[in-house]
BALOBA-1460 file (C-alpha; in Angstrom, 3 decimals):
// residues 205
<rec num="1" residu="m" x="5.504" y="-12.138" z="17.933"/>
<rec num="2" residu="t" x="5.006" y="-13.096" z="14.295"/>
<rec num="3" residu="i" x="6.793" y="-11.422" z="11.372"/>
<rec num="4" residu="t" x="5.788" y="-12.006" z="7.744"/>
<rec num="5" residu="l" x="7.858" y="-10.592" z="4.882"/>
<rec num="6" residu="h" x="6.239" y="-9.780" z="1.529"/>
<rec num="7" residu="q" x="7.781" y="-8.614" z="-1.734"/>
<rec num="8" residu="d" x="6.573" y="-5.373" z="-3.377"/>
<rec num="9" residu="d" x="3.000" y="-5.478" z="-1.987"/>
<rec num="10" residu="l" x="0.669" y="-6.852" z="0.663"/>
<rec num="11" residu="p" x="-1.510" y="-9.870" z="-0.126"/>
<rec num="12" residu="g" x="-5.096" y="-8.889" z="-0.777"/>
<rec num="13" residu="n" x="-6.459" y="-10.836" z="2.213"/>
<rec num="14" residu="v" x="-4.510" y="-9.033" z="4.973"/>
<rec num="15" residu="s" x="-6.636" y="-6.813" z="7.247"/>
<rec num="16" residu="f" x="-5.581" y="-4.558" z="10.119"/>
<rec num="17" residu="g" x="-8.919" y="-3.331" z="11.449"/>
<rec num="18" residu="s" x="-9.614" y="0.330" z="12.176"/>
<rec num="19" residu="s" x="-6.006" y="1.306" z="12.926"/>
<rec num="20" residu="v" x="-2.640" y="0.164" z="11.640"/>
<rec num="21" residu="a" x="0.825" y="0.975" z="12.949"/>
<rec num="22" residu="v" x="3.154" y="1.995" z="10.116"/>
<rec num="23" residu="d" x="6.893" y="2.576" z="9.862"/>
<rec num="24" residu="t" x="9.382" y="2.804" z="7.015"/>
<rec num="25" residu="e" x="13.027" y="1.993" z="6.414"/>
<rec num="26" residu="a" x="15.032" y="3.797" z="3.730"/>
<rec num="27" residu="m" x="18.619" y="4.047" z="2.563"/>
<rec num="28" residu="g" x="18.986" y="7.160" z="4.708"/>
<rec num="29" residu="l" x="17.119" y="10.098" z="6.177"/>
<rec num="30" residu="h" x="16.958" y="12.352" z="3.099"/>
<rec num="31" residu="n" x="13.751" y="11.868" z="1.124"/>
<rec num="32" residu="h" x="15.166" y="13.508" z="-2.001"/>
<rec num="33" residu="r" x="18.192" y="11.195" z="-2.041"/>
<rec num="34" residu="d" x="17.438" y="7.967" z="-0.200"/>
<rec num="35" residu="r" x="14.964" y="5.445" z="-1.589"/>
<rec num="36" residu="l" x="12.195" y="3.683" z="0.290"/>
<rec num="37" residu="c" x="13.173" y="0.076" z="1.032"/>
<rec num="38" residu="l" x="10.664" y="-1.341" z="3.504"/>
<rec num="39" residu="i" x="7.259" y="-0.602" z="5.054"/>
<rec num="40" residu="q" x="6.243" y="-2.289" z="8.299"/>
<rec num="41" residu="l" x="2.645" y="-2.684" z="9.455"/>
<rec num="42" residu="s" x="0.947" y="-4.089" z="12.553"/>
<rec num="43" residu="s" x="-2.522" y="-4.142" z="14.063"/>
<rec num="44" residu="g" x="-0.990" y="-4.174" z="17.554"/>
<rec num="45" residu="d" x="-1.714" y="-7.858" z="18.147"/>
<rec num="46" residu="g" x="1.870" y="-9.103" z="18.088"/>
<rec num="47" residu="t" x="1.965" y="-9.688" z="14.340"/>
<rec num="48" residu="a" x="3.796" y="-7.592" z="11.760"/>
<rec num="49" residu="h" x="3.690" y="-7.584" z="7.973"/>
<rec num="50" residu="l" x="6.758" y="-6.184" z="6.221"/>
<rec num="51" residu="v" x="6.723" y="-5.143" z="2.570"/>
<rec num="52" residu="q" x="10.152" y="-5.024" z="0.915"/>
<rec num="53" residu="f" x="10.563" y="-3.016" z="-2.297"/>
<rec num="54" residu="k" x="13.003" y="-3.643" z="-5.086"/>
<rec num="55" residu="p" x="14.290" y="-0.446" z="-6.725"/>
<rec num="56" residu="g" x="11.570" y="1.019" z="-8.937"/>
<rec num="57" residu="h" x="8.898" y="-1.501" z="-7.862"/>
<rec num="58" residu="y" x="6.350" y="0.676" z="-6.088"/>
<rec num="59" residu="a" x="3.033" y="-0.257" z="-7.731"/>
<rec num="60" residu="a" x="1.789" y="-1.999" z="-4.535"/>
<rec num="61" residu="p" x="-1.981" y="-1.658" z="-5.185"/>
<rec num="62" residu="n" x="-3.105" y="-3.464" z="-2.021"/>
<rec num="63" residu="l" x="-0.765" y="-1.491" z="0.208"/>
<rec num="64" residu="k" x="-1.837" y="1.790" z="-1.384"/>
<rec num="65" residu="l" x="-5.509" y="0.969" z="-0.793"/>
<rec num="66" residu="l" x="-4.789" y="0.394" z="2.887"/>
<rec num="67" residu="l" x="-2.723" y="3.541" z="3.382"/>
<rec num="68" residu="a" x="-5.282" y="5.693" z="1.541"/>
<rec num="69" residu="d" x="-8.288" y="4.217" z="3.383"/>
<rec num="70" residu="s" x="-10.031" y="7.048" z="5.267"/>
<rec num="71" residu="g" x="-11.591" y="4.478" z="7.589"/>
<rec num="72" residu="v" x="-8.213" y="3.284" z="8.890"/>
<rec num="73" residu="t" x="-6.107" y="5.467" z="11.183"/>
<rec num="74" residu="k" x="-2.391" y="5.176" z="10.456"/>
<rec num="75" residu="l" x="-0.181" y="5.256" z="13.583"/>
<rec num="76" residu="f" x="3.374" y="6.528" z="13.211"/>
<rec num="77" residu="h" x="6.300" y="7.555" z="15.340"/>
<rec num="78" residu="y" x="7.749" y="10.708" z="13.737"/>
<rec num="79" residu="a" x="5.113" y="10.723" z="11.016"/>
<rec num="80" residu="r" x="6.759" y="13.652" z="9.258"/>
<rec num="81" residu="f" x="9.427" y="11.426" z="7.684"/>
<rec num="82" residu="d" x="7.269" y="8.369" z="6.988"/>
<rec num="83" residu="v" x="4.348" y="10.283" z="5.490"/>
<rec num="84" residu="a" x="6.686" y="12.216" z="3.193"/>
<rec num="85" residu="i" x="8.567" y="9.204" z="1.850"/>
<rec num="86" residu="i" x="5.334" y="7.241" z="1.363"/>
<rec num="87" residu="k" x="3.900" y="10.185" z="-0.553"/>
<rec num="88" residu="k" x="7.018" y="10.433" z="-2.720"/>
<rec num="89" residu="y" x="7.292" y="6.748" z="-3.627"/>
<rec num="90" residu="l" x="3.704" y="5.476" z="-3.405"/>
<rec num="91" residu="g" x="1.816" y="8.694" z="-4.149"/>
<rec num="92" residu="v" x="-0.515" y="8.156" z="-1.175"/>
<rec num="93" residu="d" x="-1.736" y="10.607" z="1.461"/>
<rec num="94" residu="c" x="-1.778" y="8.700" z="4.761"/>
<rec num="95" residu="t" x="-4.830" y="10.188" z="6.419"/>
<rec num="96" residu="p" x="-6.187" y="10.081" z="9.024"/>
<rec num="97" residu="l" x="-3.048" y="9.626" z="11.076"/>
<rec num="98" residu="y" x="-1.617" y="9.705" z="14.596"/>
<rec num="99" residu="c" x="1.978" y="10.491" z="15.571"/>
<rec num="100" residu="t" x="3.258" y="9.200" z="18.914"/>
<rec num="101" residu="r" x="6.224" y="11.597" z="18.829"/>
<rec num="102" residu="i" x="3.982" y="14.655" z="18.537"/>
<rec num="103" residu="a" x="1.643" y="13.235" z="21.166"/>
<rec num="104" residu="s" x="4.606" y="12.692" z="23.476"/>
<rec num="105" residu="s" x="5.943" y="16.215" z="22.931"/>
<rec num="106" residu="l" x="2.573" y="17.663" z="23.931"/>
<rec num="107" residu="a" x="1.876" y="15.271" z="26.820"/>
<rec num="108" residu="r" x="5.309" y="14.583" z="28.340"/>
<rec num="109" residu="t" x="6.512" y="18.154" z="28.823"/>
<rec num="110" residu="y" x="8.596" y="17.047" z="31.817"/>
<rec num="111" residu="t" x="11.237" y="15.588" z="29.468"/>
<rec num="112" residu="d" x="12.940" y="16.256" z="26.150"/>
<rec num="113" residu="k" x="13.265" y="12.521" z="25.396"/>
<rec num="114" residu="h" x="10.583" y="11.632" z="22.864"/>
<rec num="115" residu="g" x="12.271" y="8.864" z="20.884"/>
<rec num="116" residu="l" x="10.436" y="5.577" z="20.401"/>
<rec num="117" residu="r" x="12.843" y="3.725" z="22.673"/>
<rec num="118" residu="d" x="12.324" y="6.328" z="25.421"/>
<rec num="119" residu="l" x="8.543" y="6.066" z="25.126"/>
<rec num="120" residu="c" x="8.490" y="2.276" z="25.159"/>
<rec num="121" residu="r" x="10.797" y="2.128" z="28.154"/>
<rec num="122" residu="e" x="8.862" y="4.633" z="30.280"/>
<rec num="123" residu="l" x="5.260" y="3.962" z="29.301"/>
<rec num="124" residu="l" x="5.353" y="0.230" z="28.500"/>
<rec num="125" residu="g" x="8.393" y="-1.108" z="30.341"/>
<rec num="126" residu="v" x="9.795" y="-2.382" z="27.021"/>
<rec num="127" residu="d" x="13.443" y="-1.862" z="26.069"/>
<rec num="128" residu="l" x="13.826" y="-1.776" z="22.285"/>
<rec num="129" residu="n" x="17.026" y="-2.967" z="20.623"/>
<rec num="130" residu="k" x="18.116" y="-0.261" z="18.144"/>
<rec num="131" residu="q" x="21.307" y="-1.995" z="16.962"/>
<rec num="132" residu="q" x="20.080" y="-2.427" z="13.364"/>
<rec num="133" residu="q" x="18.856" y="1.164" z="12.958"/>
<rec num="134" residu="s" x="21.701" y="2.181" z="10.636"/>
<rec num="135" residu="s" x="22.052" y="-1.054" z="8.663"/>
<rec num="136" residu="d" x="21.765" y="-1.540" z="4.885"/>
<rec num="137" residu="w" x="18.016" y="-1.607" z="4.234"/>
<rec num="138" residu="g" x="18.576" y="-1.810" z="0.487"/>
<rec num="139" residu="a" x="20.129" y="-5.258" z="0.730"/>
<rec num="140" residu="e" x="18.479" y="-7.906" z="-1.446"/>
<rec num="141" residu="a" x="18.129" y="-10.237" z="1.545"/>
<rec num="142" residu="l" x="17.401" y="-8.718" z="4.950"/>
<rec num="143" residu="s" x="18.845" y="-10.461" z="7.992"/>
<rec num="144" residu="p" x="16.685" y="-11.902" z="10.797"/>
<rec num="145" residu="e" x="18.060" y="-9.141" z="13.026"/>
<rec num="146" residu="q" x="16.925" y="-6.463" z="10.574"/>
<rec num="147" residu="l" x="13.460" y="-7.977" z="10.307"/>
<rec num="148" residu="a" x="13.122" y="-8.176" z="14.095"/>
<rec num="149" residu="y" x="14.241" y="-4.565" z="14.470"/>
<rec num="150" residu="a" x="11.864" y="-3.340" z="11.766"/>
<rec num="151" residu="a" x="8.910" y="-5.172" z="13.300"/>
<rec num="152" residu="s" x="9.673" y="-3.875" z="16.794"/>
<rec num="153" residu="d" x="9.064" y="-0.332" z="15.557"/>
<rec num="154" residu="v" x="5.368" y="-1.090" z="14.917"/>
<rec num="155" residu="f" x="4.536" y="-3.677" z="17.571"/>
<rec num="156" residu="h" x="3.994" y="-1.106" z="20.338"/>
<rec num="157" residu="l" x="2.418" y="1.963" z="18.687"/>
<rec num="158" residu="h" x="-1.156" y="0.988" z="19.527"/>
<rec num="159" residu="a" x="-0.325" y="0.619" z="23.219"/>
<rec num="160" residu="l" x="1.610" y="3.893" z="23.199"/>
<rec num="161" residu="r" x="-1.320" y="5.713" z="21.604"/>
<rec num="162" residu="e" x="-3.641" y="4.469" z="24.337"/>
<rec num="163" residu="r" x="-1.370" y="5.697" z="27.128"/>
<rec num="164" residu="l" x="-0.510" y="8.994" z="25.449"/>
<rec num="165" residu="d" x="-4.179" y="9.759" z="24.773"/>
<rec num="166" residu="k" x="-4.914" y="9.392" z="28.480"/>
<rec num="167" residu="m" x="-2.135" y="11.867" z="29.281"/>
<rec num="168" residu="l" x="-3.266" y="14.302" z="26.582"/>
<rec num="169" residu="l" x="-6.848" y="14.135" z="27.843"/>
<rec num="170" residu="r" x="-5.699" y="14.714" z="31.418"/>
<rec num="171" residu="e" x="-3.635" y="17.749" z="30.380"/>
<rec num="172" residu="k" x="-6.408" y="19.051" z="28.087"/>
<rec num="173" residu="r" x="-4.223" y="18.838" z="24.975"/>
<rec num="174" residu="l" x="-5.921" y="16.058" z="23.030"/>
<rec num="175" residu="e" x="-7.664" y="18.401" z="20.590"/>
<rec num="176" residu="l" x="-4.408" y="20.306" z="20.049"/>
<rec num="177" residu="a" x="-2.648" y="17.034" z="19.217"/>
<rec num="178" residu="q" x="-5.392" y="16.091" z="16.762"/>
<rec num="179" residu="e" x="-5.005" y="19.419" z="14.962"/>
<rec num="180" residu="c" x="-1.240" y="18.834" z="14.744"/>
<rec num="181" residu="f" x="-1.854" y="15.421" z="13.196"/>
<rec num="182" residu="k" x="-4.091" y="17.001" z="10.550"/>
<rec num="183" residu="f" x="-1.295" y="19.430" z="9.628"/>
<rec num="184" residu="i" x="1.341" y="16.745" z="9.010"/>
<rec num="185" residu="p" x="0.462" y="16.175" z="5.314"/>
<rec num="186" residu="t" x="0.910" y="19.924" z="4.725"/>
<rec num="187" residu="r" x="4.220" y="19.925" z="6.611"/>
<rec num="188" residu="t" x="5.478" y="16.981" z="4.574"/>
<rec num="189" residu="a" x="4.339" y="18.626" z="1.331"/>
<rec num="190" residu="l" x="6.535" y="21.582" z="2.286"/>
<rec num="191" residu="d" x="9.421" y="19.182" z="2.960"/>
<rec num="192" residu="l" x="9.076" y="17.543" z="-0.434"/>
<rec num="193" residu="a" x="8.746" y="20.927" z="-2.147"/>
<rec num="194" residu="g" x="12.077" y="22.123" z="-0.745"/>
<rec num="195" residu="w" x="11.259" y="23.725" z="2.613"/>
<rec num="196" residu="l" x="12.687" y="20.882" z="4.701"/>
<rec num="197" residu="e" x="15.033" y="23.039" z="6.807"/>
<rec num="198" residu="k" x="13.113" y="26.330" z="6.586"/>
<rec num="199" residu="d" x="10.364" y="27.129" z="9.092"/>
<rec num="200" residu="i" x="8.109" y="29.524" z="7.182"/>
<rec num="201" residu="f" x="6.235" y="30.303" z="10.395"/>
<rec num="202" residu="a" x="9.337" y="31.593" z="12.169"/>
<rec num="203" residu="h" x="10.156" y="35.316" z="12.289"/>
<rec num="204" residu="s" x="13.380" y="36.113" z="10.501"/>
<rec num="205" residu="s" x="15.127" y="39.411" z="9.949"/>
């Protein structure tokens, strides 16, 4: 496993092929309050590129080109959060995209455990270390443990997609999953516009 840390943007010569695993780290889980600190990317080959942002430094032209590239599928776990915070800070719509959490919810209906650690353990036999999940991602210097944790969140998404797609195809839910993925930018636009907690599709008296 190889981890490379960059400041404020990707180098122009980094390529990820037709699909890139993407994850983000922020100061918290509230997009309106907590700033984007780090974006992690991997092509699924055991290498990860991490882009750390200083407050207010979100120009990142090379990274934006990658995330906006319609020829590159962006793989997320819980895309709803990542897509929203990327849209807020980088102004980019990450399409097309794939979300392993949504795929798991549609394919693995025998369980209510759809976290990344649960998926990696069951489908790949990999036990992720989540100890650094709640650490200070806004620190000027990230620790080796933080970097390893951040990279681990993108190392396995390609393999998970492959296994989940087989399950979705078997259960005849692959097209349904694809339609859900297409809706995520609309769902995140609602989140950013103030409908984060309100389900406008639900019946209410």
